[in-house]
Backbone as XML, in Angstrom:
<?xml version="1.0"?>
<chain id="A" units="angstrom">
  <residue number="1" name="MET">
    <atom name="N" x="-11.264" y="0.936" z="25.918"/>
    <atom name="CA" x="-10.060" y="0.610" z="25.195"/>
    <atom name="C" x="-10.141" y="1.210" z="23.785"/>
  </residue>
  <residue number="2" name="THR">
    <atom name="N" x="-9.074" y="1.846" z="23.363"/>
    <atom name="CA" x="-9.076" y="2.474" z="22.049"/>
    <atom name="C" x="-8.572" y="1.503" z="20.988"/>
  </residue>
  <residue number="3" name="SER">
    <atom name="N" x="-9.020" y="1.746" z="19.775"/>
    <atom name="CA" x="-8.585" y="0.910" z="18.660"/>
    <atom name="C" x="-7.696" y="1.746" z="17.736"/>
  </residue>
  <residue number="4" name="PRO">
    <atom name="N" x="-6.833" y="1.097" z="16.979"/>
    <atom name="CA" x="-5.955" y="1.841" z="16.065"/>
    <atom name="C" x="-6.729" y="2.660" z="15.025"/>
  </residue>
  <residue number="5" name="GLU">
    <atom name="N" x="-7.937" y="2.214" z="14.687"/>
    <atom name="CA" x="-8.728" y="2.920" z="13.693"/>
    <atom name="C" x="-9.066" y="4.346" z="14.127"/>
  </residue>
  <residue number="6" name="GLU">
    <atom name="N" x="-9.095" y="4.592" z="15.437"/>
    <atom name="CA" x="-9.419" y="5.926" z="15.940"/>
    <atom name="C" x="-8.313" y="6.932" z="15.637"/>
  </residue>
  <residue number="7" name="TYR">
    <atom name="N" x="-7.106" y="6.469" z="15.385"/>
    <atom name="CA" x="-5.968" y="7.351" z="15.165"/>
    <atom name="C" x="-5.584" y="7.489" z="13.694"/>
  </residue>
  <residue number="8" name="MET">
    <atom name="N" x="-6.367" y="6.907" z="12.800"/>
    <atom name="CA" x="-6.041" y="6.971" z="11.377"/>
    <atom name="C" x="-6.296" y="8.367" z="10.821"/>
  </residue>
  <residue number="9" name="LEU">
    <atom name="N" x="-5.420" y="8.761" z="9.917"/>
    <atom name="CA" x="-5.564" y="10.054" z="9.268"/>
    <atom name="C" x="-6.582" y="9.955" z="8.140"/>
  </residue>
  <residue number="10" name="PRO">
    <atom name="N" x="-7.425" y="10.972" z="7.968"/>
    <atom name="CA" x="-8.366" y="10.931" z="6.847"/>
    <atom name="C" x="-7.633" y="11.247" z="5.541"/>
  </residue>
  <residue number="11" name="CYS">
    <atom name="N" x="-8.151" y="10.731" z="4.454"/>
    <atom name="CA" x="-7.566" y="10.986" z="3.138"/>
    <atom name="C" x="-7.990" y="12.370" z="2.679"/>
  </residue>
  <residue number="12" name="LEU">
    <atom name="N" x="-7.019" y="13.261" z="2.511"/>
    <atom name="CA" x="-7.310" y="14.623" z="2.079"/>
    <atom name="C" x="-7.900" y="14.644" z="0.676"/>
  </residue>
  <residue number="13" name="ASN">
    <atom name="N" x="-7.387" y="13.796" z="-0.201"/>
    <atom name="CA" x="-7.886" y="13.719" z="-1.569"/>
    <atom name="C" x="-9.358" y="13.310" z="-1.588"/>
  </residue>
  <residue number="14" name="LYS">
    <atom name="N" x="-9.692" y="12.312" z="-0.782"/>
    <atom name="CA" x="-11.080" y="11.843" z="-0.742"/>
    <atom name="C" x="-11.982" y="12.881" z="-0.076"/>
  </residue>
  <residue number="15" name="THR">
    <atom name="N" x="-11.459" y="13.576" z="0.928"/>
    <atom name="CA" x="-12.241" y="14.593" z="1.613"/>
    <atom name="C" x="-12.539" y="15.782" z="0.709"/>
  </residue>
  <residue number="16" name="VAL">
    <atom name="N" x="-11.527" y="16.227" z="-0.030"/>
    <atom name="CA" x="-11.685" y="17.425" z="-0.855"/>
    <atom name="C" x="-12.325" y="17.111" z="-2.212"/>
  </residue>
  <residue number="17" name="LEU">
    <atom name="N" x="-11.813" y="16.093" z="-2.890"/>
    <atom name="CA" x="-12.273" y="15.792" z="-4.249"/>
    <atom name="C" x="-13.351" y="14.718" z="-4.317"/>
  </residue>
  <residue number="18" name="GLY">
    <atom name="N" x="-13.462" y="13.922" z="-3.270"/>
    <atom name="CA" x="-14.483" y="12.883" z="-3.248"/>
    <atom name="C" x="-14.089" y="11.583" z="-3.926"/>
  </residue>
  <residue number="19" name="ILE">
    <atom name="N" x="-12.814" y="11.448" z="-4.318"/>
    <atom name="CA" x="-12.354" y="10.199" z="-4.937"/>
    <atom name="C" x="-11.150" y="9.668" z="-4.173"/>
  </residue>
  <residue number="20" name="ASP">
    <atom name="N" x="-10.976" y="8.351" z="-4.220"/>
    <atom name="CA" x="-9.848" y="7.727" z="-3.532"/>
    <atom name="C" x="-8.523" y="8.150" z="-4.159"/>
  </residue>
  <residue number="21" name="CYS">
    <atom name="N" x="-7.487" y="8.147" z="-3.354"/>
    <atom name="CA" x="-6.137" y="8.365" z="-3.865"/>
    <atom name="C" x="-5.455" y="7.002" z="-4.011"/>
  </residue>
  <residue number="22" name="THR">
    <atom name="N" x="-4.231" y="6.985" z="-4.486"/>
    <atom name="CA" x="-3.535" y="5.717" z="-4.685"/>
    <atom name="C" x="-3.120" y="5.069" z="-3.366"/>
  </residue>
  <residue number="23" name="GLY">
    <atom name="N" x="-3.180" y="5.818" z="-2.288"/>
    <atom name="CA" x="-2.800" y="5.273" z="-0.986"/>
    <atom name="C" x="-3.969" y="4.926" z="-0.094"/>
  </residue>
  <residue number="24" name="CYS">
    <atom name="N" x="-5.193" y="5.172" z="-0.575"/>
    <atom name="CA" x="-6.364" y="4.872" z="0.243"/>
    <atom name="C" x="-6.415" y="3.378" z="0.554"/>
  </residue>
  <residue number="25" name="GLY">
    <atom name="N" x="-6.550" y="3.066" z="1.824"/>
    <atom name="CA" x="-6.608" y="1.687" z="2.274"/>
    <atom name="C" x="-5.313" y="1.202" z="2.895"/>
  </residue>
  <residue number="26" name="ALA">
    <atom name="N" x="-4.224" y="1.946" z="2.715"/>
    <atom name="CA" x="-2.923" y="1.495" z="3.220"/>
    <atom name="C" x="-2.890" y="1.459" z="4.751"/>
  </residue>
  <residue number="27" name="GLN">
    <atom name="N" x="-3.453" y="2.479" z="5.400"/>
    <atom name="CA" x="-3.465" y="2.486" z="6.867"/>
    <atom name="C" x="-4.269" y="1.315" z="7.419"/>
  </residue>
  <residue number="28" name="ARG">
    <atom name="N" x="-5.431" y="1.083" z="6.846"/>
    <atom name="CA" x="-6.261" y="-0.031" z="7.303"/>
    <atom name="C" x="-5.596" y="-1.372" z="7.020"/>
  </residue>
  <residue number="29" name="ALA">
    <atom name="N" x="-4.871" y="-1.451" z="5.906"/>
    <atom name="CA" x="-4.154" y="-2.687" z="5.580"/>
    <atom name="C" x="-3.061" y="-2.961" z="6.604"/>
  </residue>
  <residue number="30" name="VAL">
    <atom name="N" x="-2.371" y="-1.923" z="7.055"/>
    <atom name="CA" x="-1.334" y="-2.105" z="8.084"/>
    <atom name="C" x="-1.966" y="-2.587" z="9.387"/>
  </residue>
  <residue number="31" name="VAL">
    <atom name="N" x="-3.118" y="-2.043" z="9.735"/>
    <atom name="CA" x="-3.814" y="-2.492" z="10.945"/>
    <atom name="C" x="-4.203" y="-3.962" z="10.806"/>
  </residue>
  <residue number="32" name="PHE">
    <atom name="N" x="-4.756" y="-4.336" z="9.658"/>
    <atom name="CA" x="-5.097" y="-5.746" z="9.416"/>
    <atom name="C" x="-3.860" y="-6.630" z="9.512"/>
  </residue>
  <residue number="33" name="LEU">
    <atom name="N" x="-2.745" y="-6.142" z="8.974"/>
    <atom name="CA" x="-1.491" y="-6.894" z="9.001"/>
    <atom name="C" x="-1.050" y="-7.158" z="10.433"/>
  </residue>
  <residue number="34" name="PHE">
    <atom name="N" x="-1.103" y="-6.128" z="11.276"/>
    <atom name="CA" x="-0.702" y="-6.302" z="12.676"/>
    <atom name="C" x="-1.684" y="-7.159" z="13.471"/>
  </residue>
  <residue number="35" name="LYS">
    <atom name="N" x="-2.941" y="-7.197" z="13.035"/>
    <atom name="CA" x="-3.927" y="-8.064" z="13.682"/>
    <atom name="C" x="-3.807" y="-9.515" z="13.222"/>
  </residue>
  <residue number="36" name="GLY">
    <atom name="N" x="-3.002" y="-9.751" z="12.186"/>
    <atom name="CA" x="-2.843" y="-11.098" z="11.662"/>
    <atom name="C" x="-3.873" y="-11.472" z="10.615"/>
  </residue>
  <residue number="37" name="GLU">
    <atom name="N" x="-4.626" y="-10.512" z="10.136"/>
    <atom name="CA" x="-5.637" y="-10.757" z="9.112"/>
    <atom name="C" x="-5.008" y="-10.463" z="7.746"/>
  </residue>
  <residue number="38" name="PHE">
    <atom name="N" x="-4.226" y="-11.418" z="7.257"/>
    <atom name="CA" x="-3.374" y="-11.192" z="6.101"/>
    <atom name="C" x="-4.135" y="-11.057" z="4.790"/>
  </residue>
  <residue number="39" name="SER">
    <atom name="N" x="-5.157" y="-11.862" z="4.589"/>
    <atom name="CA" x="-5.904" y="-11.748" z="3.330"/>
    <atom name="C" x="-6.713" y="-10.453" z="3.296"/>
  </residue>
  <residue number="40" name="GLU">
    <atom name="N" x="-7.243" y="-10.033" z="4.440"/>
    <atom name="CA" x="-7.965" y="-8.760" z="4.499"/>
    <atom name="C" x="-7.036" y="-7.601" z="4.200"/>
  </residue>
  <residue number="41" name="ALA">
    <atom name="N" x="-5.794" y="-7.689" z="4.682"/>
    <atom name="CA" x="-4.803" y="-6.644" z="4.401"/>
    <atom name="C" x="-4.547" y="-6.547" z="2.905"/>
  </residue>
  <residue number="42" name="PHE">
    <atom name="N" x="-4.412" y="-7.702" z="2.252"/>
    <atom name="CA" x="-4.174" y="-7.704" z="0.808"/>
    <atom name="C" x="-5.367" y="-7.146" z="0.054"/>
  </residue>
  <residue number="43" name="HIS">
    <atom name="N" x="-6.577" y="-7.524" z="0.450"/>
    <atom name="CA" x="-7.775" y="-7.028" z="-0.233"/>
    <atom name="C" x="-7.961" y="-5.535" z="-0.014"/>
  </residue>
  <residue number="44" name="MET">
    <atom name="N" x="-7.544" y="-5.037" z="1.135"/>
    <atom name="CA" x="-7.681" y="-3.624" z="1.423"/>
    <atom name="C" x="-6.688" y="-2.801" z="0.601"/>
  </residue>
  <residue number="45" name="TYR">
    <atom name="N" x="-5.451" y="-3.293" z="0.481"/>
    <atom name="CA" x="-4.406" y="-2.573" z="-0.243"/>
    <atom name="C" x="-3.421" y="-3.596" z="-0.806"/>
  </residue>
  <residue number="46" name="PRO">
    <atom name="N" x="-3.586" y="-3.980" z="-2.072"/>
    <atom name="CA" x="-2.788" y="-5.074" z="-2.651"/>
    <atom name="C" x="-1.271" y="-4.880" z="-2.595"/>
  </residue>
  <residue number="47" name="ALA">
    <atom name="N" x="-0.799" y="-3.672" z="-2.515"/>
    <atom name="CA" x="0.652" y="-3.439" z="-2.513"/>
    <atom name="C" x="1.268" y="-3.548" z="-1.122"/>
  </residue>
  <residue number="48" name="ILE">
    <atom name="N" x="0.499" y="-3.923" z="-0.121"/>
    <atom name="CA" x="1.004" y="-3.929" z="1.256"/>
    <atom name="C" x="2.209" y="-4.849" z="1.426"/>
  </residue>
  <residue number="49" name="TYR">
    <atom name="N" x="2.190" y="-6.011" z="0.811"/>
    <atom name="CA" x="3.291" y="-6.961" z="1.000"/>
    <atom name="C" x="4.525" y="-6.572" z="0.201"/>
  </residue>
  <residue number="50" name="SER">
    <atom name="N" x="4.333" y="-6.061" z="-0.999"/>
    <atom name="CA" x="5.498" y="-5.632" z="-1.781"/>
    <atom name="C" x="6.140" y="-4.397" z="-1.169"/>
  </residue>
  <residue number="51" name="ILE">
    <atom name="N" x="5.344" y="-3.506" z="-0.589"/>
    <atom name="CA" x="5.902" y="-2.340" z="0.103"/>
    <atom name="C" x="6.631" y="-2.785" z="1.362"/>
  </residue>
  <residue number="52" name="ALA">
    <atom name="N" x="6.053" y="-3.720" z="2.096"/>
    <atom name="CA" x="6.716" y="-4.230" z="3.304"/>
    <atom name="C" x="8.052" y="-4.876" z="2.948"/>
  </residue>
  <residue number="53" name="PHE">
    <atom name="N" x="8.077" y="-5.635" z="1.849"/>
    <atom name="CA" x="9.329" y="-6.258" z="1.413"/>
    <atom name="C" x="10.350" y="-5.195" z="1.016"/>
  </residue>
  <residue number="54" name="LEU">
    <atom name="N" x="9.909" y="-4.166" z="0.305"/>
    <atom name="CA" x="10.808" y="-3.072" z="-0.074"/>
    <atom name="C" x="11.385" y="-2.389" z="1.163"/>
  </residue>
  <residue number="55" name="LEU">
    <atom name="N" x="10.548" y="-2.105" z="2.146"/>
    <atom name="CA" x="11.028" y="-1.453" z="3.370"/>
    <atom name="C" x="12.002" y="-2.338" z="4.138"/>
  </residue>
  <residue number="56" name="LEU">
    <atom name="N" x="11.714" y="-3.629" z="4.197"/>
    <atom name="CA" x="12.648" y="-4.555" z="4.845"/>
    <atom name="C" x="13.979" y="-4.608" z="4.105"/>
  </residue>
  <residue number="57" name="PHE">
    <atom name="N" x="13.920" y="-4.629" z="2.788"/>
    <atom name="CA" x="15.140" y="-4.667" z="1.994"/>
    <atom name="C" x="15.960" y="-3.396" z="2.182"/>
  </residue>
  <residue number="58" name="VAL">
    <atom name="N" x="15.304" y="-2.253" z="2.149"/>
    <atom name="CA" x="16.017" y="-0.977" z="2.342"/>
    <atom name="C" x="16.610" y="-0.914" z="3.736"/>
  </residue>
  <residue number="59" name="GLY">
    <atom name="N" x="15.856" y="-1.337" z="4.749"/>
    <atom name="CA" x="16.383" y="-1.363" z="6.119"/>
    <atom name="C" x="17.582" y="-2.286" z="6.247"/>
  </residue>
  <residue number="60" name="PHE">
    <atom name="N" x="17.521" y="-3.440" z="5.642"/>
    <atom name="CA" x="18.645" y="-4.381" z="5.646"/>
    <atom name="C" x="19.840" y="-3.802" z="4.903"/>
  </residue>
  <residue number="61" name="ASN">
    <atom name="N" x="19.563" y="-3.122" z="3.785"/>
    <atom name="CA" x="20.624" y="-2.577" z="2.946"/>
    <atom name="C" x="21.337" y="-1.393" z="3.602"/>
  </residue>
  <residue number="62" name="ILE">
    <atom name="N" x="20.722" y="-0.776" z="4.571"/>
    <atom name="CA" x="21.400" y="0.294" z="5.318"/>
    <atom name="C" x="22.614" y="-0.268" z="6.045"/>
  </residue>
  <residue number="63" name="PHE">
    <atom name="N" x="22.473" y="-1.468" z="6.558"/>
    <atom name="CA" x="23.551" y="-2.077" z="7.343"/>
    <atom name="C" x="24.450" y="-2.995" z="6.531"/>
  </residue>
  <residue number="64" name="VAL">
    <atom name="N" x="23.909" y="-3.624" z="5.499"/>
    <atom name="CA" x="24.676" y="-4.569" z="4.687"/>
    <atom name="C" x="24.647" y="-4.097" z="3.235"/>
  </residue>
  <residue number="65" name="LYS">
    <atom name="N" x="25.790" y="-3.707" z="2.724"/>
    <atom name="CA" x="25.899" y="-3.266" z="1.330"/>
    <atom name="C" x="26.391" y="-4.420" z="0.473"/>
  </residue>
  <residue number="66" name="PHE">
    <atom name="N" x="25.857" y="-4.533" z="-0.729"/>
    <atom name="CA" x="26.305" y="-5.570" z="-1.641"/>
    <atom name="C" x="26.113" y="-5.104" z="-3.074"/>
  </residue>
  <residue number="67" name="LYS">
    <atom name="N" x="26.667" y="-5.872" z="-3.982"/>
    <atom name="CA" x="26.629" y="-5.535" z="-5.391"/>
    <atom name="C" x="25.189" y="-5.585" z="-5.911"/>
  </residue>
  <residue number="68" name="PHE">
    <atom name="N" x="24.851" y="-4.669" z="-6.765"/>
    <atom name="CA" x="23.543" y="-4.564" z="-7.412"/>
    <atom name="C" x="22.419" y="-4.169" z="-6.451"/>
  </residue>
  <residue number="69" name="ASP">
    <atom name="N" x="22.729" y="-3.654" z="-5.273"/>
    <atom name="CA" x="21.659" y="-3.265" z="-4.344"/>
    <atom name="C" x="20.821" y="-2.121" z="-4.910"/>
  </residue>
  <residue number="70" name="TYR">
    <atom name="N" x="21.442" y="-1.186" z="-5.610"/>
    <atom name="CA" x="20.699" y="-0.085" z="-6.212"/>
    <atom name="C" x="19.725" y="-0.606" z="-7.271"/>
  </residue>
  <residue number="71" name="THR">
    <atom name="N" x="20.172" y="-1.532" z="-8.092"/>
    <atom name="CA" x="19.325" y="-2.098" z="-9.139"/>
    <atom name="C" x="18.147" y="-2.862" z="-8.536"/>
  </residue>
  <residue number="72" name="ILE">
    <atom name="N" x="18.400" y="-3.587" z="-7.468"/>
    <atom name="CA" x="17.314" y="-4.320" z="-6.800"/>
    <atom name="C" x="16.304" y="-3.356" z="-6.210"/>
  </residue>
  <residue number="73" name="LYS">
    <atom name="N" x="16.787" y="-2.292" z="-5.548"/>
    <atom name="CA" x="15.871" y="-1.298" z="-4.983"/>
    <atom name="C" x="15.047" y="-0.628" z="-6.067"/>
  </residue>
  <residue number="74" name="LEU">
    <atom name="N" x="15.688" y="-0.265" z="-7.159"/>
    <atom name="CA" x="14.973" y="0.369" z="-8.261"/>
    <atom name="C" x="13.925" y="-0.579" z="-8.840"/>
  </residue>
  <residue number="75" name="GLY">
    <atom name="N" x="14.277" y="-1.833" z="-8.998"/>
    <atom name="CA" x="13.321" y="-2.823" z="-9.488"/>
    <atom name="C" x="12.137" y="-2.987" z="-8.550"/>
  </residue>
  <residue number="76" name="LEU">
    <atom name="N" x="12.402" y="-3.017" z="-7.244"/>
    <atom name="CA" x="11.311" y="-3.135" z="-6.272"/>
    <atom name="C" x="10.412" y="-1.897" z="-6.271"/>
  </residue>
  <residue number="77" name="ILE">
    <atom name="N" x="11.006" y="-0.728" z="-6.455"/>
    <atom name="CA" x="10.210" y="0.505" z="-6.523"/>
    <atom name="C" x="9.314" y="0.490" z="-7.747"/>
  </residue>
  <residue number="78" name="ILE">
    <atom name="N" x="9.854" y="0.099" z="-8.885"/>
    <atom name="CA" x="9.052" y="0.020" z="-10.113"/>
    <atom name="C" x="7.956" y="-1.033" z="-9.963"/>
  </residue>
  <residue number="79" name="PHE">
    <atom name="N" x="8.290" y="-2.174" z="-9.376"/>
    <atom name="CA" x="7.308" y="-3.229" z="-9.130"/>
    <atom name="C" x="6.170" y="-2.714" z="-8.250"/>
  </residue>
  <residue number="80" name="ASN">
    <atom name="N" x="6.511" y="-1.981" z="-7.187"/>
    <atom name="CA" x="5.488" y="-1.403" z="-6.309"/>
    <atom name="C" x="4.633" y="-0.387" z="-7.048"/>
  </residue>
  <residue number="81" name="ALA">
    <atom name="N" x="5.252" y="0.448" z="-7.874"/>
    <atom name="CA" x="4.499" y="1.444" z="-8.632"/>
    <atom name="C" x="3.506" y="0.779" z="-9.570"/>
  </residue>
  <residue number="82" name="ILE">
    <atom name="N" x="3.913" y="-0.315" z="-10.192"/>
    <atom name="CA" x="3.012" y="-1.041" z="-11.096"/>
    <atom name="C" x="1.842" y="-1.643" z="-10.321"/>
  </residue>
  <residue number="83" name="ILE">
    <atom name="N" x="2.123" y="-2.231" z="-9.172"/>
    <atom name="CA" x="1.042" y="-2.815" z="-8.359"/>
    <atom name="C" x="0.089" y="-1.733" z="-7.866"/>
  </residue>
  <residue number="84" name="ILE">
    <atom name="N" x="0.624" y="-0.623" z="-7.387"/>
    <atom name="CA" x="-0.217" y="0.471" z="-6.883"/>
    <atom name="C" x="-1.077" y="1.046" z="-8.006"/>
  </residue>
  <residue number="85" name="ALA">
    <atom name="N" x="-0.448" y="1.329" z="-9.153"/>
    <atom name="CA" x="-1.199" y="1.891" z="-10.276"/>
    <atom name="C" x="-2.241" y="0.901" z="-10.793"/>
  </residue>
  <residue number="86" name="GLY">
    <atom name="N" x="-1.853" y="-0.362" z="-10.923"/>
    <atom name="CA" x="-2.789" y="-1.371" z="-11.410"/>
    <atom name="C" x="-3.978" y="-1.562" z="-10.499"/>
  </residue>
  <residue number="87" name="SER">
    <atom name="N" x="-3.737" y="-1.636" z="-9.200"/>
    <atom name="CA" x="-4.849" y="-1.824" z="-8.264"/>
    <atom name="C" x="-5.737" y="-0.578" z="-8.198"/>
  </residue>
  <residue number="88" name="TYR">
    <atom name="N" x="-5.132" y="0.600" z="-8.363"/>
    <atom name="CA" x="-5.924" y="1.834" z="-8.364"/>
    <atom name="C" x="-6.818" y="1.892" z="-9.604"/>
  </residue>
  <residue number="89" name="ILE">
    <atom name="N" x="-6.262" y="1.560" z="-10.759"/>
    <atom name="CA" x="-7.047" y="1.548" z="-11.989"/>
    <atom name="C" x="-8.176" y="0.521" z="-11.885"/>
  </residue>
  <residue number="90" name="TYR">
    <atom name="N" x="-7.859" y="-0.665" z="-11.364"/>
    <atom name="CA" x="-8.884" y="-1.687" z="-11.179"/>
    <atom name="C" x="-9.997" y="-1.190" z="-10.254"/>
  </residue>
  <residue number="91" name="LYS">
    <atom name="N" x="-9.607" y="-0.556" z="-9.146"/>
    <atom name="CA" x="-10.605" y="-0.050" z="-8.191"/>
    <atom name="C" x="-11.478" y="1.032" z="-8.826"/>
  </residue>
  <residue number="92" name="MET">
    <atom name="N" x="-10.877" y="1.930" z="-9.599"/>
    <atom name="CA" x="-11.650" y="3.006" z="-10.221"/>
    <atom name="C" x="-12.593" y="2.450" z="-11.297"/>
  </residue>
  <residue number="93" name="ILE">
    <atom name="N" x="-12.138" y="1.476" z="-12.080"/>
    <atom name="CA" x="-13.009" y="0.872" z="-13.096"/>
    <atom name="C" x="-14.159" y="0.137" z="-12.417"/>
  </residue>
  <residue number="94" name="HIS">
    <atom name="N" x="-13.844" y="-0.618" z="-11.372"/>
    <atom name="CA" x="-14.885" y="-1.356" z="-10.641"/>
    <atom name="C" x="-15.881" y="-0.385" z="-10.006"/>
  </residue>
  <residue number="95" name="LEU">
    <atom name="N" x="-15.397" y="0.709" z="-9.425"/>
    <atom name="CA" x="-16.271" y="1.709" z="-8.819"/>
    <atom name="C" x="-17.135" y="2.378" z="-9.882"/>
  </residue>
  <residue number="96" name="TYR">
    <atom name="N" x="-16.549" y="2.668" z="-11.035"/>
    <atom name="CA" x="-17.309" y="3.284" z="-12.127"/>
    <atom name="C" x="-18.420" y="2.345" z="-12.609"/>
  </residue>
  <residue number="97" name="GLN">
    <atom name="N" x="-18.118" y="1.055" z="-12.697"/>
    <atom name="CA" x="-19.113" y="0.095" z="-13.150"/>
    <atom name="C" x="-20.249" y="-0.053" z="-12.140"/>
  </residue>
  <residue number="98" name="LEU">
    <atom name="N" x="-19.935" y="0.094" z="-10.858"/>
    <atom name="CA" x="-20.967" y="0.000" z="-9.837"/>
    <atom name="C" x="-21.902" y="1.199" z="-9.856"/>
  </residue>
  <residue number="99" name="THR">
    <atom name="N" x="-21.374" y="2.368" z="-10.226"/>
    <atom name="CA" x="-22.198" y="3.574" z="-10.209"/>
    <atom name="C" x="-23.010" y="3.748" z="-11.489"/>
  </residue>
  <residue number="100" name="ASN">
    <atom name="N" x="-22.651" y="3.037" z="-12.528"/>
    <atom name="CA" x="-23.407" y="3.154" z="-13.807"/>
    <atom name="C" x="-24.251" y="1.956" z="-14.073"/>
  </residue>
</chain>
């Protein structure tokens, strides 16, 4: 029996440069999410839930239009960018502290 991990794409940034990219861990977090391991998904990639909410909102907004939908989408995108950047900076600082 095959596992989803066998079909994951390798990170080109990590392969070529040797450092994680801002999306490293997202595939594994999605696998954890589908397995029902919610805290592991968050620890693997903290933005997984905010991205999932953004995707659900955008999917819903395709069919149902309402006032301020653009502003809400923009706010969710900025919120996701802050979470992704913050968790990446935290991971890089933590990794740097471990190596020194």
